[in-house]
LOTITI-851576 format. One record per atom (N, C-alpha, C): x, y negated, z negated. Coordinates in steps of 0.2 Angstrom, whole numbers, padded with zeros to 4 digits, always signed. Each point is the difference from the previous one (the first is absolute). Layout:
N
XYZ
...
% end
This chain:
371
-0231-0381-1387
-0006-0001+0004
+0002-0003+0007
-0003+0002+0005
+0001-0003+0007
-0002-0007+0001
+0004-0004+0002
-0001-0007+0001
-0004-0001+0007
-0005-0005-0001
-0004-0002+0006
+0003-0006+0003
+0000+0000+0007
+0002-0006+0004
-0006-0003+0003
-0001-0007+0000
-0005-0003+0004
+0003-0004+0005
-0001+0001+0006
+0003-0003+0006
-0006-0004+0004
+0001-0006+0000
-0005-0004+0004
+0004-0003+0006
-0001+0002+0006
+0003-0002+0006
-0005-0003+0005
+0002-0006+0003
-0005-0003+0004
+0003-0003+0006
-0004-0001+0006
+0003-0003+0006
-0006-0003+0004
+0001-0005+0003
-0005-0003+0005
+0002+0003+0007
-0005+0005+0002
+0001+0004+0006
-0005-0002+0005
-0004-0005-0001
-0005-0003+0004
-0007-0001-0003
-0004-0005+0003
-0006-0001-0003
-0005-0002+0005
-0006-0002-0002
-0006-0001+0004
+0000-0008+0001
-0001-0002+0006
-0002-0007+0001
+0005-0005-0003
+0006+0001+0001
+0006-0004-0003
+0002+0003-0007
+0003-0004-0004
+0003+0002-0006
-0005+0001-0006
-0005+0004+0001
-0006+0000-0004
+0000+0006-0005
-0001+0006+0003
-0002+0006-0003
+0002+0006+0003
+0003+0005-0003
+0001+0007+0002
-0006+0003+0003
+0000+0002+0006
-0006+0004+0003
-0001+0006-0003
-0007+0002-0001
-0001+0007-0003
+0003+0006+0003
+0001+0000+0007
+0003+0006+0003
+0008+0001-0003
+0003-0006-0001
+0007+0000-0003
+0000+0003-0007
-0005-0002-0004
-0001+0002-0007
-0001+0007+0000
-0005+0003+0004
-0002+0007+0001
+0006+0004+0002
+0004-0002+0005
+0006+0003+0002
+0005+0001-0006
+0001-0006-0004
+0005+0001-0005
-0002+0005-0005
-0007+0000-0002
-0002+0005-0005
+0001+0007+0003
-0001+0001+0006
+0002+0007+0003
+0007+0002-0001
+0005-0005+0001
+0007+0001-0001
+0002+0001-0007
-0003-0004-0004
+0001+0001-0007
-0002+0007-0003
-0006+0002+0003
-0003+0007-0002
+0005+0005+0002
+0003-0001+0006
+0005+0005+0002
+0006+0000-0005
+0002-0006-0002
+0005+0000-0005
-0001+0003-0006
-0006+0000-0003
-0002+0004-0006
+0000+0008+0002
-0003+0002+0006
+0000+0007+0002
+0007+0003+0000
+0005-0004+0002
+0007+0002+0001
+0004-0001-0006
-0003-0003-0005
+0004+0000-0006
+0005-0006-0001
-0001-0005+0005
+0004-0006+0000
-0002-0005-0006
-0007+0000+0000
-0002-0005-0006
-0006+0004-0003
-0001-0002-0006
-0006+0003-0004
-0007-0003+0001
+0000-0006+0001
-0007-0003+0001
+0002-0007+0004
-0006-0003+0002
+0001-0007+0003
-0007-0004+0000
+0001-0006+0002
-0006-0004+0001
+0002-0005+0006
-0004-0001+0005
+0002-0004+0006
-0005-0006-0001
+0002-0006+0001
-0004-0006+0000
+0003-0005+0005
-0002-0006+0000
+0003-0006+0003
-0001-0006-0004
+0005-0004+0001
+0000-0007-0003
+0000-0004+0007
-0005-0003+0002
+0000-0004+0006
+0002+0005+0006
+0005-0002+0003
+0003+0004+0006
+0005+0004-0002
+0001+0002-0006
+0006+0004-0002
-0003+0007-0002
+0002+0005+0003
-0001+0007-0002
+0003+0002-0006
-0003+0002-0006
+0003+0002-0006
-0001+0007-0002
+0006+0003-0001
+0000+0007-0002
+0003+0001-0007
-0005+0002-0004
+0001+0001-0007
+0001+0008-0001
+0006+0002-0003
+0002+0007+0000
+0003+0002-0007
-0002+0006-0002
+0003+0003-0006
+0004+0006+0002
+0005+0001-0004
+0004+0006+0001
+0005+0001-0005
+0004+0005+0000
+0005+0001-0005
+0007+0000+0002
+0002-0003+0006
+0006+0000+0003
+0005-0006-0001
-0003-0005-0004
+0004-0005-0002
+0000-0006+0005
+0003-0006-0002
+0000-0006+0005
+0004+0001+0006
-0002-0003+0005
+0005+0000+0006
+0000+0007+0003
-0004+0005-0001
+0000+0007+0003
-0001-0001+0007
+0004+0004+0004
+0000+0000+0007
-0006+0003+0003
-0002+0005-0003
-0007+0003+0003
-0006-0004-0001
+0000-0003-0006
-0006-0005-0001
+0000-0006+0005
+0006-0003+0000
+0001-0006+0004
-0001+0002+0008
+0002+0006+0002
-0001+0002+0007
-0007+0001+0001
-0004+0003-0005
-0007+0001+0001
-0003-0007+0002
+0002-0005-0004
-0003-0007+0001
+0002-0003+0006
+0006+0001+0002
+0003-0003+0006
-0003+0003+0006
-0001+0007+0000
-0003+0003+0006
-0008-0002+0001
-0003-0001-0006
-0007-0002+0000
+0000-0007+0003
+0004-0004-0002
+0000-0007+0003
+0002+0000+0008
+0005+0004+0002
+0002+0000+0007
-0006+0003+0004
-0002+0006-0002
-0006+0003+0004
-0006-0004+0000
-0001-0004-0006
-0006-0004+0000
+0001-0006+0004
+0006-0003+0001
+0001-0005+0004
-0001+0002+0007
+0002+0006+0002
-0001+0002+0007
-0007+0001+0002
-0004+0002-0005
-0007+0001+0001
-0003-0007+0001
+0003-0005-0004
-0003-0007+0000
+0002-0003+0007
+0006+0002+0003
+0002-0003+0006
-0005+0003+0006
-0002+0006-0001
-0005+0003+0005
-0006-0004+0000
-0002-0001-0006
-0007-0004-0001
+0001-0007+0001
+0006-0003+0001
+0002-0007+0002
-0002-0004-0006
+0000+0002-0006
-0001-0004-0006
+0006-0005-0001
-0001-0006-0004
+0004-0005+0000
+0006+0002-0004
+0006-0002+0002
+0007+0000-0003
+0001+0008-0002
-0002+0004+0004
+0002+0007-0001
+0007+0001-0001
+0002+0003-0006
+0007+0002-0001
+0004-0006-0003
-0003-0005-0002
+0004-0006-0002
+0005+0001-0005
-0001+0004-0005
+0005+0001-0005
+0005+0006+0001
-0001+0003+0006
+0005+0006+0002
+0006-0003+0003
+0005-0001-0004
+0006-0004+0002
+0006+0005+0002
-0001+0006+0000
+0005+0005+0002
-0002+0005+0004
+0004+0003+0004
-0002+0005+0005
+0000+0007-0003
+0004+0002-0005
+0000+0006-0003
+0001+0000-0008
-0003+0005-0003
+0000+0000-0007
+0007+0001-0003
+0002-0003-0005
+0007+0000-0003
+0000+0003-0007
-0005+0003-0003
+0000+0003-0006
-0004-0004-0005
-0002-0007+0001
-0003-0004-0004
-0003-0006+0003
-0006-0002-0001
-0003-0006+0004
+0003-0006-0002
+0004-0001-0005
+0003-0006-0002
+0005-0003+0006
-0002-0006+0002
+0004-0003+0006
-0003+0002+0006
-0005+0004+0001
-0003+0002+0006
-0007-0004+0002
-0002-0004-0005
-0006-0004+0002
-0005+0001-0006
-0003+0006-0001
-0005+0001-0005
+0003-0002-0007
-0005-0002-0005
+0002-0002-0006
-0002+0006-0005
+0004+0000-0006
-0002+0005-0004
+0002-0002-0008
-0004+0003-0004
+0001+0000-0007
-0001+0007-0003
+0005+0002-0004
-0001+0006-0003
+0002+0000-0008
-0003+0005-0003
+0001+0000-0008
+0000+0008-0002
+0005+0002-0004
+0000+0007-0002
-0001+0000-0008
-0004+0004-0003
-0001+0000-0007
-0003+0007-0002
+0001+0001-0007
-0003+0006-0003
-0007-0003-0002
-0005+0004+0002
-0007-0002-0001
-0001+0000-0008
-0004-0005-0002
-0002+0000-0007
-0006+0004-0001
-0003+0000-0006
-0006+0003-0001
-0006-0002+0004
+0000-0007+0002
-0004-0003+0005
+0004-0005+0004
+0000+0000+0006
+0004-0004+0004
-0004-0004+0005
-0003-0006-0002
-0003-0004+0005
+0005-0005+0003
-0001+0000+0007
+0005-0005+0004
-0005-0004+0004
+0003-0006+0002
-0003-0004+0005
+0005-0001+0006
-0003+0000+0006
+0004-0001+0006
-0003-0007+0003
+0005-0005+0001
-0002-0006+0003
+0003-0001+0007
-0004-0002+0005
+0002+0000+0007
-0002-0007+0003
+0005-0004+0002
-0001-0007+0002
+0000+0000+0008
-0003-0005+0003
+0001-0001+0007
+0001-0007+0001
+0004-0002+0006
+0001-0007+0002
+0004-0004-0005
+0005+0004-0003
+0005-0003-0005
+0006+0003-0001
+0005-0002-0004
+0006+0003-0001
+0001+0003-0007
+0006+0004+0000
+0001+0004-0007
-0001-0004-0006
+0003-0006+0000
+0000-0005-0005
-0007-0002-0003
-0005+0002+0004
-0007-0002-0002
-0002+0004-0006
+0003+0005-0002
-0001+0004-0006
+0004-0003-0006
+0005-0004+0001
+0004-0003-0006
-0005-0003-0005
-0004-0004+0002
-0005-0004-0005
-0004+0005-0004
-0004+0005+0003
-0004+0004-0004
+0004+0005-0004
+0006+0002+0002
+0004+0005-0004
+0003-0003-0006
+0002-0007+0001
+0002-0003-0006
-0005-0001-0005
-0006-0002+0003
-0006-0001-0005
-0001+0006-0004
+0000+0006+0003
-0002+0006-0003
+0005+0002-0005
+0007-0001+0001
+0005+0003-0005
+0003-0005-0004
-0001-0007+0001
+0004-0005-0004
-0004-0006-0002
-0007+0000+0002
-0004-0006-0003
-0005+0002-0005
+0001-0001-0006
-0005+0002-0005
-0007-0004+0001
+0000-0005+0003
-0007-0003+0002
-0004+0004+0005
+0004+0005+0003
-0004+0004+0005
+0000+0007-0003
+0005+0003-0004
+0000+0006-0002
+0000+0000-0008
-0005+0001-0003
-0001+0000-0007
+0005+0005-0004
+0001+0006+0004
+0004+0005-0003
+0007-0002-0002
+0002-0005+0004
+0007-0003-0002
+0001-0003-0007
-0006-0002-0002
+0000-0003-0007
-0002+0006-0005
-0005+0004+0001
-0004+0004-0005
+0002+0007+0001
+0003+0003+0005
+0002+0007+0001
+0007+0001-0002
+0002+0003-0005
+0007+0001-0001
+0004+0004+0005
-0003+0004+0004
+0003+0003+0006
+0002-0005+0005
-0003-0006+0001
+0002-0005+0005
+0004-0006-0003
+0000+0000-0007
+0002-0006-0003
+0008-0001+0001
+0004+0005+0002
+0007-0001+0001
+0001-0002+0007
-0005+0000+0004
+0001-0003+0007
+0002+0005+0006
+0002-0003+0005
+0001+0004+0006
+0006-0002+0004
+0002+0005+0004
+0006-0001+0004
-0002-0001+0007
+0002-0005+0004
-0001-0001+0007
+0006+0001+0004
-0001+0004+0005
+0005+0000+0005
-0002-0004+0006
+0005-0005+0001
-0001-0005+0006
+0004+0001+0006
-0003-0001+0006
+0004+0001+0006
+0001-0007+0003
+0006-0001+0002
+0001-0006+0005
-0001+0003+0007
-0005-0001+0003
-0002+0003+0007
+0004-0003+0005
+0004-0006-0001
+0004-0003+0005
+0007+0002+0001
+0002+0005-0005
+0007+0002+0000
+0001+0007+0000
+0005+0003+0002
+0001+0007+0000
+0005+0002-0005
+0005-0005-0002
+0005+0002-0005
-0003-0002-0007
+0000+0004-0005
-0003-0001-0006
-0006-0003-0001
-0006+0003+0003
-0006-0003+0000
-0004+0000-0006
+0002+0005-0005
-0005+0001-0006
+0003-0003-0006
-0005-0002-0004
+0002-0002-0007
-0006+0002-0005
+0002+0002-0006
-0005+0001-0005
+0000-0005-0005
-0007-0002-0002
-0001-0005-0005
-0005+0002-0005
+0001-0002-0006
-0005+0003-0005
-0004-0006-0003
-0006+0002-0001
-0005-0005-0003
-0002+0003-0007
-0001-0004-0005
-0001-0008+0001
+0007-0004+0000
+0006+0003-0002
+0005-0004-0002
+0003-0003+0007
-0001+0003+0005
+0003-0003+0007
-0006-0003+0004
-0005-0002-0003
-0006-0002+0004
+0001-0006+0005
+0004-0005-0003
+0002-0006+0004
+0004+0002+0006
+0005+0004-0001
+0005+0003+0005
-0004+0003+0005
-0005+0004-0002
-0004+0004+0005
-0004-0005+0004
-0003-0005-0003
-0004-0004+0004
+0004-0004+0005
+0006-0002-0002
+0004-0004+0004
+0002+0004+0007
-0001+0007-0001
+0001+0004+0007
-0006+0001+0003
-0005+0003-0003
-0006+0002+0003
-0005-0005+0003
+0001-0007-0003
-0004-0005+0003
+0002-0002+0007
+0006+0003+0002
+0002-0001+0007
-0002+0007+0004
-0007+0000+0002
-0003+0006+0002
+0003+0003+0007
+0003-0005+0004
+0002+0003+0006
+0007+0003+0000
+0003-0001-0006
+0007+0002-0001
+0001+0006-0005
-0003-0001-0006
+0000+0005-0005
-0007+0003-0001
+0000+0007+0000
-0006+0004-0001
+0001+0005-0006
-0005+0001-0004
+0000+0005-0005
+0000+0007+0004
+0004+0004-0002
+0001+0007+0003
-0004+0005-0004
+0002+0000-0007
-0003+0005-0005
+0000-0004-0006
-0004+0003-0005
-0001-0002-0007
+0000+0006-0004
+0004-0001-0005
+0001+0006-0005
-0002-0003-0007
-0003+0004-0004
-0001-0002-0007
+0007+0000-0004
+0000-0004-0005
+0006-0001-0004
+0004+0007-0001
-0003+0005-0001
+0003+0007-0001
+0002+0004+0006
-0001-0003+0006
+0002+0003+0006
-0006+0003+0004
-0006+0000-0003
-0006+0003+0004
-0002-0004+0006
+0000+0003+0006
-0002-0003+0006
-0007-0002+0000
-0002-0006+0002
-0007-0002+0000
-0002-0003+0006
+0004-0003+0004
-0002-0003+0006
+0005+0001+0006
-0002+0000+0006
+0004+0001+0006
-0003-0004+0005
+0004-0005+0004
-0002-0004+0005
+0004+0001+0006
-0003+0000+0006
+0004+0000+0006
+0003-0007+0001
+0006+0000+0003
+0004-0006+0001
+0003-0001+0007
-0003+0004+0005
+0002+0000+0006
-0002-0006+0004
+0005-0004+0003
-0002-0006+0004
+0002+0001+0007
-0005+0001+0004
+0000+0001+0007
+0005-0004+0004
+0000-0007-0002
+0004-0004+0004
+0008+0001+0000
+0002+0003-0006
+0007+0002-0001
+0001+0006+0003
-0005+0004+0001
+0001+0007+0004
+0001-0002+0007
-0005-0003+0003
-0001-0001+0007
+0004-0006+0003
+0002-0005-0005
+0004-0006+0002
-0005-0005+0003
-0006+0001+0000
-0005-0005+0003
-0007+0001-0003
-0004-0004+0001
-0007+0001-0003
-0004+0005+0004
-0002+0005-0004
-0004+0006+0003
-0006+0001-0004
-0002-0004-0005
-0006+0000-0004
+0003+0000-0007
-0005-0002-0005
+0001+0000-0007
+0001+0007-0003
+0003+0000-0006
+0003+0006-0003
-0006+0004-0004
-0005-0004-0002
-0006+0003-0003
+0002+0005-0005
+0002-0002-0006
+0003+0005-0005
-0006+0004-0003
+0003+0005-0004
-0004+0005-0004
+0003+0000-0007
-0004+0002-0005
+0003+0001-0006
-0004+0005-0004
+0004+0004-0004
-0003+0006-0004
+0001-0002-0007
-0005+0000-0004
+0000-0002-0008
-0003+0005-0004
+0003+0002-0005
-0003+0005-0005
-0003-0004-0006
-0005+0003-0002
-0004-0004-0005
-0001+0004-0007
-0002-0004-0005
-0002+0003-0007
+0005+0004-0003
-0001+0002-0006
+0004+0005-0004
+0007-0003-0001
+0001-0005-0003
+0006-0003-0001
+0002-0005+0006
-0004-0001+0005
+0001-0005+0005
-0006-0005+0000
+0001-0005+0004
-0006-0005+0001
-0006+0004+0002
-0006-0002-0003
-0006+0003+0002
-0002-0002+0007
-0005+0004+0003
-0002-0001+0007
-0003-0007+0001
-0004-0002-0005
-0003-0006+0000
+0005-0006-0001
+0006+0001-0003
+0005-0005+0000
+0004+0000+0006
+0000+0005+0004
+0004+0000+0006
-0005-0004+0005
-0006+0002+0000
-0005-0004+0005
+0000-0007-0002
+0000-0002-0006
+0000-0007-0002
+0005-0004+0004
+0006+0003+0001
+0005-0004+0003
-0002-0002+0008
-0005+0003+0002
-0002-0002+0007
-0006-0005+0001
-0002-0002-0006
-0006-0005+0000
+0002-0007+0003
+0006-0002-0001
+0002-0006+0004
+0002+0002+0007
-0003-0003+0005
+0002+0002+0007
+0006-0005+0001
+0006+0002-0002
+0006-0004+0000
+0002-0001+0008
+0004-0005+0001
+0002-0001+0007
+0006+0004+0002
-0001+0003+0006
+0005+0004+0003
+0002-0002+0007
+0006+0003+0002
+0002-0002+0007
-0003+0006+0004
-0002-0002+0007
-0002+0005+0004
-0005-0003+0005
-0006+0003-0001
-0006-0003+0004
+0001+0000+0007
-0002-0005+0004
+0000+0000+0007
+0008+0000+0003
+0001+0005+0004
+0007+0000+0003
+0006+0001-0005
-0002+0001-0007
+0005+0001-0005
+0003-0007-0001
-0003-0005+0001
+0003-0007+0000
-0004-0005-0005
-0005+0003-0004
-0004-0005-0004
-0001+0002-0007
-0001-0004-0004
-0002+0001-0007
-0007+0001-0001
-0002+0005-0004
-0007+0001-0001
-0002+0003-0007
-0006+0000-0002
-0001+0004-0007
-0001+0007+0001
+0002+0004-0004
+0000+0008+0000
-0007+0002-0003
-0005+0002+0004
-0006+0001-0002
-0001+0007-0002
-0002+0002-0007
-0002+0007-0001
-0007+0002+0002
+0000+0005+0005
-0006+0002+0003
-0001+0008-0001
-0006+0002+0001
-0001+0007+0001
+0002+0003+0007
+0001+0006+0000
+0002+0003+0007
-0005-0002+0005
-0006+0000-0001
-0005-0002+0005
+0001-0007+0003
+0004-0004-0004
+0001-0007+0002
+0007-0001+0003
+0004+0006+0000
+0007-0001+0002
+0000+0000+0008
-0002-0006+0002
+0001-0001+0008
+0002-0008+0000
+0005-0001+0004
+0003-0007+0000
-0003-0004+0006
-0004-0005-0001
-0004-0004+0005
+0002-0007+0000
-0002-0004-0004
+0002-0007+0000
+0007-0002+0001
+0003-0002+0005
+0007-0002+0001
+0004+0006-0001
-0003+0006+0002
+0004+0006-0001
+0001+0002-0008
-0005-0002-0004
+0000+0001-0007
-0006-0002-0003
+0000-0004-0006
+0006-0001-0004
+0003+0006-0002
+0007+0000-0003
+0003+0006-0003
-0005+0003-0005
+0001+0006+0000
-0005+0004-0005
+0004+0006-0003
-0003+0002-0006
+0003+0006-0003
-0006+0005-0002
+0001+0006+0001
-0005+0005-0003
+0003+0004-0006
-0004+0003-0004
+0003+0003-0006
-0004+0007-0001
+0003+0005+0000
-0003+0007-0001
+0002+0003-0006
-0004+0002-0004
+0002+0004-0006
-0001+0007+0000
+0005+0004-0002
+0000+0007+0000
+0001+0003-0007
-0002+0006-0001
+0003+0004-0006
+0005+0006+0004
+0006+0000-0003
+0005+0005+0003
-0001+0006-0005
-0002+0006+0003
-0001+0006-0004
+0004+0006+0004
+0005+0002-0004
+0004+0005+0003
+0002+0000+0007
+0002-0006+0002
+0003-0002+0007
-0006-0001+0005
-0006-0001-0003
-0005-0001+0005
-0004-0007-0002
-0004-0003+0005
-0003-0006-0001
-0007+0001-0001
-0003-0003-0006
-0007-0001-0001
-0002-0007+0001
-0005-0001+0004
-0002-0007+0002
+0000+0000+0007
+0000-0007+0003
+0002-0006-0004
-0006-0004-0002
+0001-0005-0005
-0005-0005-0002
+0003-0006+0004
-0005-0003+0004
+0002-0006+0004
-0001-0006-0005
+0006-0002-0003
-0001-0004-0006
-0001-0008+0001
+0001-0002+0006
-0002-0007+0001
-0007-0001+0003
-0003+0006+0001
-0007-0001+0003
-0005-0001-0006
+0001-0005-0003
-0004-0002-0006
-0002-0007-0001
-0005-0002-0003
-0002-0007+0000
+0004-0003-0005
+0004+0003-0004
+0005-0003-0005
+0005-0004+0004
+0001+0001+0007
+0005-0003+0004
-0003-0005+0005
-0007-0001-0001
-0003-0005+0005
+0003-0007-0001
+0001-0002-0006
+0002-0007-0001
+0007-0001+0002
+0004+0006+0000
+0007-0001+0003
-0001+0000+0008
-0004+0003+0003
-0001+0000+0007
-0002-0007+0002
-0005-0003-0004
-0002-0007+0001
+0005-0005+0000
+0004+0001-0005
+0006-0005-0001
+0005+0001+0006
+0001+0006+0002
+0004+0002+0005
-0002-0004+0007
-0006+0001+0001
-0003-0003+0007
+0000-0008-0001
-0001-0003-0006
+0001-0007+0000
+0007-0002+0001
+0005+0004-0003
+0007-0002+0001
+0002+0001+0008
-0003+0006+0003
+0002+0001+0007
-0003-0006+0004
-0006-0002-0001
-0003-0006+0004
+0004-0006-0001
+0003-0001-0006
+0004-0006-0002
+0006+0000+0004
+0003+0006+0000
+0007+0001+0003
-0001-0001+0008
-0005+0003+0003
-0001+0000+0007
-0001-0007+0003
-0002-0005-0005
-0001-0007+0003
+0007-0003+0001
+0005+0003-0002
+0007-0003+0001
+0003+0002+0007
-0003+0005+0003
+0002+0002+0007
+0007+0002+0000
+0004-0003+0004
+0007+0002+0001
+0005-0003-0005
-0003-0004-0005
+0004-0003-0005
+0002+0004-0006
+0006-0001-0003
+0001+0003-0006
-0004-0003-0005
-0002+0003-0006
+0002+0006-0002
-0004+0006+0003
-0005-0001+0004
-0003+0006+0003
+0004+0004+0005
+0004-0004+0004
+0005+0004+0004
+0006+0001-0004
+0003+0006+0000
+0006+0001-0004
+0006-0005+0001
+0004+0000-0005
+0006-0004+0001
+0004+0002+0006
+0004-0004+0003
+0004+0001+0005
+0005+0006-0001
+0003+0001-0006
+0004+0005-0001
-0003+0007+0001
-0007+0000-0002
-0004+0006+0001
-0003+0002+0006
+0001-0005+0005
-0002+0000+0007
+0005+0003+0004
+0006+0001-0002
+0005+0002+0004
-0001+0007+0004
-0004+0004-0003
-0001+0007+0004
-0007+0000+0003
-0003-0006+0000
-0007+0000+0004
+0001-0002+0007
-0005-0002+0003
+0001-0002+0007
+0001-0007+0001
+0001-0004-0005
+0001-0007+0000
+0007-0002+0003
+0005+0004-0001
+0007-0002+0003
+0000+0000+0007
-0004+0005+0003
+0000+0000+0008
-0004-0007+0002
-0004-0003-0003
-0003-0006+0002
+0005-0006-0001
+0003+0000-0005
+0005-0005-0002
+0006+0000+0004
+0002+0006+0003
+0006+0001+0004
+0001-0006+0006
-0006-0001+0003
+0000-0004+0006
+0002-0008-0002
-0001-0001-0007
+0001-0007-0002
+0007-0001-0003
+0004+0005-0001
+0006-0001-0003
+0005-0005+0003
+0000+0000+0007
+0005-0004+0004
-0003-0008+0000
-0006-0001-0002
-0002-0006+0001
+0001-0005-0007
+0003+0003-0005
+0002-0004-0006
+0006-0004+0002
+0000-0006-0003
+0006-0005+0001
+0003-0003-0006
+0006-0001+0000
+0003-0003-0006
-0002-0007-0002
-0003-0003+0005
-0002-0007-0001
-0007+0000+0000
-0003-0005-0003
-0007-0001+0000
-0002-0002+0008
-0006+0004+0002
-0002-0001+0007
-0005-0006+0000
+0001-0004+0005
-0004-0006+0001
-0004+0001+0007
-0006+0002+0000
-0003+0001+0007
+0000-0006+0004
+0001+0001+0007
+0000-0005+0004
-0006+0000+0005
% end
């Protein structure tokens, strides 16, 4: 049977009125480019949406992960869309376009991507989660809850297909030499938590069932390590398969009911709650945020997408949103103080070092007594 690949590739190529939302003309342009991709046989199907100011391209095809044709289609869409944005003078047009020419894959070029290849089951429900104003490690907490916490996922206790646990592939995003490690749950749960609790360094890249069945893929691209400076937050995406021997969609969504604290928000320099919202509320306003995540549900059918269902546009998440805004309000009262502002080590790639540079020669070995 032919395997199906889901590719989710995203980039911030410009937005309206600051870092808020992708304008309609960019979304419409992207849909036209994706349609050309279908007509020329590069992809099978697509869905275009936005998470805040990030343009999200969800594509299906049979070409496998990292395919040059598929990635070039996405890259050209971003480049042409950014040029269109510059003509319209929208804000931060082309922000995530960090290379002059395409080199076969968007990895290391600015856009983020998550991909997954599998043989379709009798029924193939998937969820695509897309976050804005945060970093790849923002998904560590919900992914752990889904696949390793029996208080979240009942199937870990009562479904024999899940009972033997899952295999997590972790990436150290700060190193190039030997960045990957695999840890198994439940037996290595404590080791796993020792790593992924450090969300700015260790990120979950993929999750497999104990028997090797792929079930989740997450983007781990960090723009600051590509550009060498702050150019915007990384705004990760995740693809998750559901049901039929995997966590149910309701168990997957349950992991997002706590608006846990993540790095990002204003200028990529602050801690804030990750709010689950419907697509209609995917615009970042207060303090350029707070950070938010959207979730779209699809059925994959013979390489095509049925849907989507806007899964967070539901009253069941109202209490989560209320808690998130209470947490946001509390944190904002801290102003420039930690823990609202990131730790100094995480501010290295922001604009703060340029501010501190002028003070470095004013430090003294002895206590200074003003005269």
